[in-house]
Every structure is written in structure tokens, then in C-alpha cells.
C-alpha positions in Angstrom: -3.7 92.6 71.7 -5.1 89.3 72.7 -3.2 86.1 71.4 -5.8 85.2 68.9 -5.3 88.7 67.2 -1.6 88.4 67.3 -1.4 84.9 65.8 -3.4 86.6 62.9 -1.2 89.2 62.2 1.9 87.1 62.6 0.7 83.7 61.6 3.8 81.3 61.5 5.2 82.9 64.8 2.3 81.0 66.5 2.0 77.9 64.8 4.2 76.0 67.6 2.9 77.9 70.6 0.1 76.7 72.9 -3.1 77.9 70.9 -6.4 78.7 72.3 -9.1 76.3 70.8 -9.9 77.3 67.1 -13.1 76.1 65.2 -10.6 75.6 62.4 -8.4 73.1 64.4 -8.2 69.8 62.1 -10.4 71.5 59.2 -9.3 70.7 55.9 -9.0 73.9 53.4 -8.3 73.7 49.6 -6.6 76.8 48.3 -6.4 77.2 44.5 -3.7 79.8 43.3 -1.9 78.9 46.4 1.4 79.9 45.3 1.7 83.4 45.9 -0.2 86.6 46.7 -3.5 86.2 48.7 -3.6 82.6 48.2 -0.3 82.1 49.9 -0.9 84.5 52.7 -4.3 82.8 53.4 -2.7 79.4 53.4 -0.3 80.7 56.2 -3.1 82.2 58.3 -5.3 79.1 58.2 -2.3 76.7 59.0 -1.8 78.9 62.3 -5.4 78.5 63.0 -4.9 74.8 63.0 -6.2 73.9 59.5 -4.7 71.5 57.3 -4.0 73.4 54.0 -4.0 71.8 50.6 -2.0 74.0 48.2 -3.0 74.0 44.7 -1.4 75.7 42.0 0.8 75.2 38.8 4.0 76.5 40.0 5.2 73.5 42.0 8.4 75.2 43.1 6.5 77.7 44.8 4.0 75.3 46.5 6.8 73.4 48.0 8.7 76.5 49.5 5.2 77.5 51.0 4.6 73.9 52.4 8.0 73.7 54.0 7.6 77.1 55.5 4.5 76.1 57.1 5.6 72.8 58.2 9.0 73.9 59.6 6.8 75.9 62.1 4.4 72.9 63.1 1.6 73.6 60.4 0.1 71.1 58.1 0.4 71.6 54.5 -0.2 69.3 51.6 1.0 70.2 48.0 -1.1 69.3 45.0 -0.1 70.6 41.8 -3.0 71.3 39.6 -4.4 73.4 36.9 -7.9 74.1 37.7 -8.9 75.2 34.2 -8.4 71.4 33.4 -11.6 69.7 34.4 -10.0 66.4 35.2 -7.2 67.9 37.5 -9.7 70.1 39.3 -12.1 67.2 40.0 -9.0 65.0 40.9 -7.8 67.8 43.4 -11.2 67.4 45.2 -11.3 63.6 44.9 -7.9 63.0 46.3 -8.0 65.5 49.0 -11.3 63.8 50.4 -9.7 60.4 49.8 -6.6 61.3 51.8 -7.9 63.6 54.6 -11.6 62.5 54.7 -13.1 65.7 54.7 -13.2 69.1 53.0 -14.3 72.2 55.4 -13.2 75.1 53.2 -12.7 75.5 49.4 -11.2 78.7 48.4 -11.3 79.5 44.7 -8.5 81.8 44.3 -6.8 81.0 41.1 -7.0 84.0 38.5 -5.5 86.1 36.2 -6.3 89.7 34.6 -6.6 90.8 31.0 -5.3 94.2 29.6 -6.5 95.3 26.0 -9.1 97.2 24.6 -12.3 95.4 23.4 -10.8 96.0 19.8 -7.6 94.4 20.7 -9.2 91.6 22.7 -8.7 88.0 20.9 -10.7 85.2 21.1 -7.9 83.3 22.9 -7.8 86.0 25.4 -11.6 85.7 26.1 -11.4 82.0 26.4 -8.5 82.2 28.7 -10.2 84.7 30.9 -13.4 82.5 31.3 -11.8 79.2 31.7 -9.6 80.4 34.7 -12.2 82.9 36.2 -15.5 81.0 35.5 -15.2 77.6 34.2 -12.7 76.6 37.1 -15.3 77.6 39.7 -17.7 74.9 38.2 -14.9 72.2 38.0 -14.1 72.6 41.8 -17.5 73.3 43.1 -19.3 70.6 41.6 -17.3 67.8 43.0 -17.1 69.3 46.3 -20.7 70.0 47.1 -21.7 66.2 47.4 -19.0 66.1 50.2 -19.9 69.1 52.0 -23.6 68.1 51.9 -22.6 64.8 53.5 -20.9 66.5 56.2 -23.6 69.0 56.6 -21.3 72.0 56.8 -18.6 73.7 54.7 -17.5 77.0 53.2 -17.0 77.9 49.8 -15.1 81.1 49.0 -14.4 82.6 45.5 -12.0 85.7 45.2 -13.6 87.8 42.5 -13.1 91.5 42.2 -14.6 94.8 42.4 -14.3 94.5 38.6 -17.3 91.9 39.1 -19.4 94.8 40.4 -18.4 97.6 38.2 -17.0 98.3 34.9 -13.4 99.1 34.0 -11.8 100.1 30.5 -9.2 97.9 28.8 -10.2 94.8 30.9 -13.3 93.8 29.4 -12.7 90.1 29.0 -12.0 90.1 32.7 -14.6 92.4 33.9 -17.1 90.1 32.2 -15.6 87.0 33.5 -15.7 88.5 37.2 -19.3 89.5 36.7 -20.1 85.9 35.7 -18.2 84.5 38.8 -20.1 87.1 41.0 -23.2 85.9 39.6 -22.2 82.2 39.8 -21.7 82.7 43.7 -25.0 84.3 43.9 -26.6 81.3 42.6 -24.6 78.9 44.5 -25.5 80.7 47.7 -29.3 80.5 46.9 -29.0 76.6 46.2 -27.1 76.1 49.5 -29.7 78.1 51.6 -30.2 76.3 54.9 -27.7 73.3 54.2 -25.2 74.6 56.8 -22.8 75.5 53.6 -21.7 78.9 53.3 -20.9 80.7 50.0 -19.0 84.0 50.0 -17.7 86.0 46.9 -14.8 88.4 47.7 -14.5 91.5 45.9 -11.0 93.0 46.5 -9.6 96.4 45.0 -6.0 97.1 44.2 -4.0 94.3 45.9 -0.1 94.1 45.9 0.6 91.0 44.2 2.0 89.8 40.9 -1.3 89.8 39.2 -0.7 93.1 37.2 2.4 91.9 35.7 1.3 88.6 34.2 -2.1 89.7 32.8 -3.1 88.6 29.3 -2.2 91.2 26.7 0.8 92.2 28.5 1.7 93.8 31.8 -0.6 96.5 33.4 2.4 98.0 35.5 3.2 100.9 32.7 -0.5 101.7 32.5 -0.8 102.0 36.6 2.4 103.9 36.9 1.7 106.4 33.9 -2.1 106.9 34.4 -2.1 108.2 38.0 -0.8 112.0 37.2 -3.1 112.0 34.0 -6.2 111.0 36.0 -5.6 113.4 38.6 -5.0 116.2 36.3 -8.1 115.4 34.7 -10.2 115.2 37.5 -8.8 118.7 38.7 -9.7 120.4 35.2 -13.1 119.0 35.3 -13.7 119.6 39.0 -14.5 116.1 39.7 -14.1 114.2 43.0 -12.7 110.8 42.4 -14.3 107.9 44.2 -13.1 107.3 47.8 -11.7 103.8 47.7 -8.9 102.6 49.5 -5.9 102.3 47.5 -3.4 99.3 47.0 -3.6 96.7 49.9 -1.1 94.4 51.0 -2.2 90.5 50.2 -1.7 89.6 53.9 -4.3 92.3 54.8 -6.8 90.8 52.3 -6.0 87.4 53.7 -6.8 88.3 57.3 -10.3 89.9 56.1 -11.0 86.5 54.4 -10.1 84.7 57.4 -12.5 86.8 59.6 -15.2 86.1 56.9 -14.6 82.2 57.6 -15.2 83.0 61.3 -18.3 85.1 60.4 -19.6 84.4 57.0 -21.1 87.0 54.8 -22.4 86.8 51.1 -20.2 89.6 49.7 -16.8 90.4 51.2 -15.5 94.1 50.3 -11.9 94.3 51.5 -11.3 97.8 50.6 -12.7 100.8 52.7 -15.2 102.8 50.5 -15.6 99.9 48.0 -19.0 98.6 49.0 -20.5 101.9 49.5 -19.3 103.0 46.1 -20.5 99.8 44.4 -24.0 100.3 46.2 -24.1 104.0 44.8 -23.2 102.7 41.5 -26.3 100.2 41.4 -28.4 103.1 42.5 -27.0 105.8 40.1 -25.0 104.4 37.5 -24.7 107.7 35.3 -23.5 109.6 38.5 -21.0 107.0 39.4 -19.7 106.9 35.9 -19.2 110.5 36.0 -17.1 110.4 39.0 -15.1 107.5 37.2 -14.9 109.7 34.0 -11.2 110.9 34.9 -10.1 107.3 35.2 -11.5 106.3 31.9 -10.2 109.2 30.1 -6.7 108.9 31.9 -6.5 105.4 31.1 -7.5 105.8 27.5 -4.9 108.4 27.1 -2.2 106.2 28.5 -3.6 102.9 26.6 -3.4 104.7 23.2 0.2 106.0 24.0 1.5 102.7 25.2 -0.2 101.1 21.8 1.5 103.7 19.8 4.8 102.6 21.3 4.4 99.0 20.6 2.9 99.5 17.0 4.9 97.7 14.6 6.7 100.3 12.3 
């Protein structure tokens, strides 16, 4: 394994060692949702590649812990507490970073939150919350960064969406709708940025090992995940249906490494899980057959959701 590959697999180990020349050295990268999960993992990788990482999130204590971790090993990190659903705060994040560091090379829109409720149980507040964080926040950060990147003649805007932005999933309607909007936003952005030297990438992960499922609007999805697996397999066996062949739960660090590779070799859409791109393309060509393959998942999750709903119903 070469030095660069080793540095990416164990990033902080290499910050203080002699680096090979990296195209990211002295770059400035803003990462929203940097306090944990994919955002924190990507911050470590980018710091190891020589970039100055601007860590943005609401959990200030987590940001400082990560910043100290990176700086203790010779990396450059700046903490900027920010709620990206507040337009003024997101705009201030961009303006202040440019004022202090004189450039912005990479913007990673990673802040996001999920949703767990049937359409009937989804409140107006849930819908608004999903769209504020997963959609509006994209405009709030991207709009002010565009003049900066255009003046530089280069840049890369990355938004972490989800496979839910390409497919339908039950009991996630507000999240699914918001992520479809996020994917559409990035496709439009990419066209507007054609031949400007600025890249736009939408990342569509499958299941990732983070705290995402435990902090979803409408309650934790962990009981659904733990209970639905055996039910889904039973239904698939009873009906003789082969489930979609998509890679299972992936560590956040693995997703972050794939995003890093995308920064070096930009693409329009990044599918991090094996089998995901193929199934999405198949679904686009034959929606009915794709939904038939997903039917055990739909019915299994329905069975579990109704059971959980009864358990938490008053009286």
C-alpha cells in the first residue's frame, strides 16, 4: 500500500509526517454537520490531505473535540458553530470563512436529519423541519459561496443526500421528498455551473453507521431496523422474491473515503454502496419490477410500524 493510500485509511497518523504533494494542500473546505458521522470522518481525511477544514454544526463541544484532535496531530481546523437552517447563520459561515481564510475551495453540505412516521402521522412541523435542513439549507450555503468560487475559477460543492433521494421508502415520506428535492437542486446547480471550473456532486449513500437513525423526527428508527429484518426475510421467502442486492450498513469512515476520492476525481452522482447505482438505474427503467423486489421491505416495515404504533398508542 502506498503512502497516499495509507494516509487515507489512517488519516491522522500521517498529518505530522512528510506528505507527498496533494492538490488539497492549503485548500479551504467547509463541512456542515461536522460534529459526527460522515462529516467528522471527512474532516479528518481532508485535514490529512493538507486542507484547512472549517467545522460547522450546532454541537459546539463536539466540534471543539474534533478540532483539538486534528490540531494535535498537525492539521488545520477552524470551529464555526452554525445552524444552517437559519439563513443569516449559514451566510455568516460563508462570509466569515472567506474573510478569514481568503478562499473557499470545497463546500460539503452534510448536515441532515431523518424522519420516521407514516404519511398520516407526519405533522406539518415534521415536513417543515425536513425541508429546512435537507433543502433550504442548501440554498442558504450555496448561494453566497457561488460568487466566491466563480471569482476563483474553481471549487467543488458536494451535497450528501441519500438513496432515498432516488427511490421511495415507506414511513419516511417527508425525508424522501426532501432528499428528492436535494438531488434535483444539485442537478440544476451542476447545469448552471457547466464549464465554470466548479464541480457539483450529489452523494447518495445507503445505510451508514452513524447516530442518524436515533435522532430522526418522529422518534428513533432503531426499533424498526432491529425488528424488521427477520420479518422482511420471512416475507421474501414466503413470496419467493429476491431482495435487491445492495450493500448493507457501511462505516462513516468508508463513505468519507469515497467522498474524498470523488474530490480528486469529480462525478455528478456518487453512490457509495455496491449495488446501489445499479438498482437505482434498474428502478428508473422498470419501476413496477423494482417495487415488486422491494415489496417484502414495504410489507415487513408496515407490519413492524403498526406494531410499534400500537405499543405507543395512549390507553
